C-alpha positions as CSV (number, residue, x, y, z in Angstrom):
1,M,-14.2,-6.8,10.7
2,S,-11.5,-4.3,9.9
3,S,-8.5,-4.4,12.3
4,L,-9.0,-0.7,12.7
5,A,-12.0,-1.5,14.9
6,G,-11.7,0.2,18.3
7,L,-9.3,2.9,17.1
8,P,-9.9,6.6,17.6
9,T,-12.8,7.5,15.4
10,A,-11.2,10.3,13.4
11,T,-8.1,8.3,12.9
12,Q,-10.1,5.2,11.9
13,H,-12.0,7.2,9.3
14,M,-8.9,8.8,7.9
15,L,-7.0,5.5,7.5
16,S,-10.0,3.6,6.3
17,A,-10.7,6.3,3.6
18,A,-7.1,6.1,2.6
19,G,-7.3,2.3,2.2
20,I,-5.2,1.6,5.2
21,T,-6.6,-1.4,7.2
22,T,-4.2,-2.1,10.0
23,R,-3.1,-0.3,13.1
24,H,0.2,-2.1,13.4
25,E,1.9,0.7,11.5
26,L,3.6,4.0,12.3
27,L,1.7,6.9,10.7
28,K,3.3,10.3,10.0
29,L,1.3,13.5,9.3
30,V,3.3,16.0,7.3
31,G,2.2,19.5,6.6
32,P,2.8,23.2,6.9
33,P,1.6,25.4,9.8
34,A,-2.2,25.6,10.1
35,S,-2.7,22.4,8.1
36,G,-4.5,20.6,10.9
37,K,-1.8,18.3,12.3
38,S,-2.2,19.3,15.9
39,Q,-6.0,19.5,15.6
40,F,-5.9,15.9,14.2
41,I,-3.9,14.8,17.3
42,V,-6.4,16.5,19.7
43,S,-9.4,15.0,17.9
44,A,-7.8,11.5,17.8
45,A,-6.9,11.9,21.5
46,L,-10.5,12.7,22.4
47,D,-11.9,9.8,20.4
48,S,-9.3,7.5,22.0
49,V,-9.9,8.6,25.6
50,F,-13.7,8.9,25.4
51,V,-16.8,7.8,23.7
52,V,-18.8,11.0,23.7
53,N,-22.4,10.1,23.5
54,G,-25.2,12.6,23.7
55,S,-28.1,10.2,23.0
56,E,-27.7,8.0,26.1
57,G,-28.3,8.7,29.8
58,P,-26.0,10.9,31.9
59,A,-23.9,7.9,33.0
60,D,-22.9,7.2,29.4
61,A,-22.2,10.8,28.5
62,L,-18.4,10.1,28.7
63,A,-17.4,6.5,28.5
64,G,-13.9,5.2,28.7
65,A,-11.1,3.6,30.8
66,S,-10.7,4.8,34.3
67,D,-7.6,3.2,35.7
68,A,-5.0,3.9,33.0
69,A,-4.2,6.3,30.3
70,P,-5.5,5.2,27.0
71,A,-3.8,8.1,25.2
72,W,-0.2,9.4,25.5
73,I,0.7,12.8,24.0
74,L,4.4,13.6,23.7
75,D,4.2,17.3,23.2
76,S,7.4,19.2,22.1
77,S,6.0,22.7,21.7
78,A,2.9,23.0,24.0
79,S,0.7,22.6,21.0
80,F,-1.7,20.1,22.5
81,S,-4.7,22.0,24.0
82,V,-6.8,20.5,26.7
83,D,-9.1,23.5,26.4
84,R,-9.6,22.6,22.7
85,L,-10.4,19.0,23.7
86,V,-13.0,20.2,26.2
87,E,-14.5,22.5,23.5
88,M,-14.9,19.4,21.3
89,V,-16.7,17.5,24.1
90,H,-19.1,20.3,24.6
91,A,-19.7,20.8,20.9
92,R,-20.5,17.1,20.5
93,L,-22.9,17.2,23.3
94,A,-24.5,20.5,22.3
95,S,-27.8,18.8,21.3
96,A,-27.9,16.4,24.2
97,P,-30.3,16.8,27.1
98,A,-29.2,19.2,29.8
99,E,-28.7,16.4,32.3
100,V,-26.3,14.7,30.0
101,Q,-24.3,17.8,29.5
102,E,-24.2,18.4,33.2
103,A,-23.0,14.8,33.9
104,A,-20.3,15.2,31.3
105,A,-19.1,18.5,32.7
106,A,-18.9,17.0,36.2
107,E,-16.9,14.0,35.1
108,L,-14.7,15.6,32.5
109,E,-11.9,17.0,34.7
110,T,-11.5,13.8,36.7
111,A,-11.7,11.7,33.6
112,L,-9.0,13.6,31.8
113,A,-6.7,13.1,34.7
114,H,-7.1,9.3,34.5
115,R,-7.3,8.8,30.8
116,L,-4.9,11.3,29.2
117,R,-1.1,11.7,29.7
118,I,0.5,14.8,28.2
119,V,4.3,14.7,28.5
120,A,6.4,17.7,27.6
121,V,9.4,16.4,25.6
122,H,12.4,18.6,24.6
123,S,15.0,16.0,23.8
124,V,15.6,12.4,22.6
125,A,16.1,11.4,26.3
126,D,12.7,12.9,27.2
127,V,11.0,10.9,24.4
128,L,12.7,7.7,25.4
129,D,11.7,8.1,29.0
130,A,8.1,8.6,27.9
131,L,8.2,5.5,25.7
132,D,9.6,3.5,28.6
133,A,6.4,4.4,30.5
134,V,4.2,3.5,27.6
135,E,6.0,0.1,27.2
136,A,5.6,-0.5,31.0
137,Q,1.9,0.0,30.6
138,L,1.8,-2.4,27.7
139,E,3.6,-5.0,29.7
140,N,1.4,-4.6,32.8
141,A,-1.4,-7.2,32.5
142,A,-3.5,-5.4,35.1
143,A,-3.5,-2.1,33.2
144,I,-5.5,-1.1,30.2
145,A,-3.3,-0.9,27.2
146,P,-2.8,2.5,25.7
147,R,-4.8,3.1,22.5
148,L,-2.8,6.1,21.1
149,V,0.7,7.4,21.3
150,A,1.3,10.7,19.5
151,V,4.5,12.8,19.1
152,D,3.8,16.4,18.1
153,S,6.3,17.2,16.6
154,I,9.0,14.7,15.9
155,A,10.9,17.4,13.9
156,D,11.2,19.6,17.0
157,I,13.0,16.8,18.7
158,L,15.2,15.4,16.0
159,S,16.0,18.3,13.6
160,P,18.5,19.9,16.0
161,I,20.7,16.7,16.0
162,V,20.2,15.3,12.5
163,G,23.5,15.4,10.7
164,S,25.6,16.0,13.8
165,G,27.4,12.6,13.8
166,R,27.0,8.9,14.5
167,R,25.6,9.3,17.9
168,A,22.8,11.5,16.5
169,L,22.1,8.9,13.8
170,A,21.9,6.2,16.4
171,D,19.5,8.3,18.5
172,V,17.2,8.9,15.5
173,A,17.2,5.1,14.7
174,T,16.5,4.3,18.4
175,V,13.4,6.6,18.5
176,G,12.1,5.2,15.3
177,A,12.6,1.6,16.4
178,R,10.9,2.2,19.7
179,L,7.9,3.8,18.1
180,R,7.6,1.0,15.6
181,D,7.7,-1.6,18.4
182,I,4.8,0.2,20.1
183,A,2.9,0.3,16.9
184,A,3.5,-3.4,16.4
185,A,1.9,-4.1,19.7
186,G,-1.4,-2.7,18.3
187,V,-1.2,0.9,19.5
188,I,-1.9,3.5,16.9
189,V,1.2,5.7,16.7
190,L,1.0,9.2,15.2
191,V,3.9,11.5,14.6
192,T,3.8,14.9,13.1
193,N,6.5,16.5,10.9
194,R,6.7,20.0,9.4
195,V,7.8,20.7,5.8
196,T,10.7,22.6,4.5
197,A,10.5,26.0,2.8
198,S,9.6,24.3,-0.4
199,G,6.3,23.2,1.2
200,T,6.5,19.6,-0.1
201,T,9.5,18.0,1.6
202,P,9.3,16.6,5.1
203,A,11.7,18.5,7.4
204,L,13.7,15.5,8.6
205,G,14.4,14.4,5.0
206,R,16.3,11.1,4.6
207,A,17.1,10.7,8.3
208,W,13.5,9.8,9.0
209,R,12.3,8.8,5.5
210,F,12.3,5.0,6.1
211,V,10.9,5.0,9.6
212,P,7.2,5.6,9.2
213,D,5.1,2.9,7.4
214,V,2.6,5.4,6.1
215,R,3.0,9.1,5.4
216,L,0.1,11.5,4.9
217,M,0.6,15.0,3.4
218,L,-1.8,17.6,4.7
219,E,-2.5,20.5,2.4
220,P,-4.7,23.3,3.8
221,H,-7.2,25.0,1.6
222,L,-8.3,27.9,3.7
223,E,-10.7,29.3,1.2
224,H,-12.7,26.1,1.4
225,Q,-12.2,25.7,5.1
226,A,-10.9,22.2,4.5
227,T,-7.7,20.3,4.4
228,H,-6.7,17.9,1.6
229,V,-4.8,14.7,2.6
230,R,-2.6,12.7,0.2
231,V,-1.2,9.3,0.9
232,V,2.4,9.9,-0.2
233,A,3.9,6.6,1.1
234,C,2.4,3.3,2.0
235,P,4.0,-0.1,1.2
236,R,0.7,-1.9,0.4
237,L,-1.1,0.8,-1.7
238,A,-1.0,2.2,-5.1
239,L,-0.8,5.9,-4.5
240,S,-3.6,8.0,-5.9
241,D,-3.8,11.6,-7.0
242,S,-7.2,12.0,-5.5
243,P,-7.0,13.5,-2.1
244,L,-9.1,12.9,0.9
245,T,-10.7,15.9,2.5
246,F,-11.5,16.8,6.1
247,A,-12.8,19.9,7.9
248,I,-11.9,21.2,11.3
249,T,-14.9,22.2,13.3
250,A,-15.8,22.8,16.9
251,E,-16.4,19.1,17.2
252,G,-12.9,18.2,15.8
253,I,-12.0,16.5,12.6
254,V,-15.1,15.8,10.6
255,G,-16.2,15.0,7.0
256,V,-13.3,12.7,6.1
257,A,-14.2,11.8,2.5
258,P,-12.6,11.2,-0.9
């Protein structure tokens, strides 16, 4: 069985299609505005927090952990939308029996409070405080380990300090090391980064270049209502010119395919 088993569904499909078979790596999503980075984070959070099942009885409409947060979203720009996540749930249950939809609606608000942590981060200190809480959850044998940690966007946090001296360089290295440690513990770690004006270069440049294990470049193709994804860095893979493709629908990220 692939070691991706149990990961958020959209994330698993994306990594599997790219030939990436382990979750002990730090994954960076790079792309311009409207390329789907934040949508991918929302979709991955939903699939991490819940199993949304419209074919079973009402009790199984939303299945997931109840006593700890399986997903942590470190949000630097208020881009994570709980309303969008709720829309995805309803879209996935659209064909389910009415009683299933009613059960999900009744449970959803309470379930989100238990299973999802959205932390506003505006500085390196904010990020490190949030990672302290994640690591405490990992070390607590009585708690359910987080499945997902996402930082959207790492560039918002680090760009203002990159190049400003040794202390800033140490801060960048510390954030990178902490995220890699959490990934090594079996948590999927996603960070998003924007691109420079050229449209092809990650905004943090060399300061962050060697931190992620895997980098995916997202290229929107609005005329086809799809996004192409290229693996631009992975230590174990020969890079390919053939992109993956996914679409963003009401249900979230769908249609991941070569």
